[in-house]
N, C-alpha and C positions, 0 to 999 in steps of 0.2 A: 479535605482528606484524597491522596493519590491512590487511583487503584493500582496495584501490581500485577503483570500478566506472568505468572510462574510458568503455566504451562506451553505457552506461545514461544517458538524461538526466533527473536527477531533478527538474530544474525543470517539467517537462510531466505529473509525476506526485503524487496525493495518496493519502494512506492513510485510511481509515476502520477505525477498531480500537475495541473497547471491553476494556479492561483489567481492569477490575473482576471479570468473568465469564469471559473467556477468555484461558486461559495461552497458546493461540497470540498474540493481539493483543499480551501482554506481551513477548513473546519478539521477535514482529516488529518492535516499537519498540525494542528492544535490539540486536537484529541491525542495524538501519538507522542507529543512533546508533554500534555499534562499528565498524562499514564507513566512519563518515564522510558517510553520504547525507543529503543535505538536499534533502528532497521539496519542492514547490510549496505543500503545504499538507494540512492534515490535519482529520480529524473524530475526536475521543474521544466516544464514545457514553454514557458516563457521567456526561458532563457536563450540566447542566440544560438551557444552550443547544441542545444538540443530541440530547438522548435521547428526544425524540417527532419526530423529522425523518425524512424518506424516506431519508435515506442512511442511518440506524441501524435504521429499521424493517425495510425489504426484503431485508437480504441474506441468505442464505441460510446464511452461516458468515462468521465472521471469523477471521483480517484479510483486507481487500480493499485493493486497489490500483487506483486508477484511471487510466487516462492521459488529461487534462484536454484534450486537443488532439483525441481521437476519439471522447472518452467512452465507451471502454470500460473495463470493470470486471472484474478477477479475484481469487476468493475463493483463500483460501490461504496458508499462510507460505513466506516465501523466504529463504532460509538464504545464499546465493551471488550473486555477482557475474554467474552464468552463469543463475542463477534469475532475475534481474532482467533479464537481456537476452534469455531467451526469453519475458517480457513483452512486451517492445518488439515481437518479431519477431511476436509473436501479435495482437499490436494494429494493427501496420503491415498485417498480411494481413485484417482483418477491420474495415477502413475503413467509417466507416457512410456 
């Protein structure tokens, strides 16, 4: 059964992942696909066009989910809709 994330607004979020070197990145991409969450965008750091980008060099860990409206980014694997909703709450409480 697919868990639907109705409170999470995927159109404002992007993922930064490095699936070739990080199993958590691979799993995050799988979880998002399983939950049918289509984010605004994503950066896959193993691709030549992104591997030297600031987005791929600066994170202390992968995966990273970023609120593109507030420019807030959070590292760590999110498994559930509740995890994603918590990101929304954290981002809202730390608007820049």
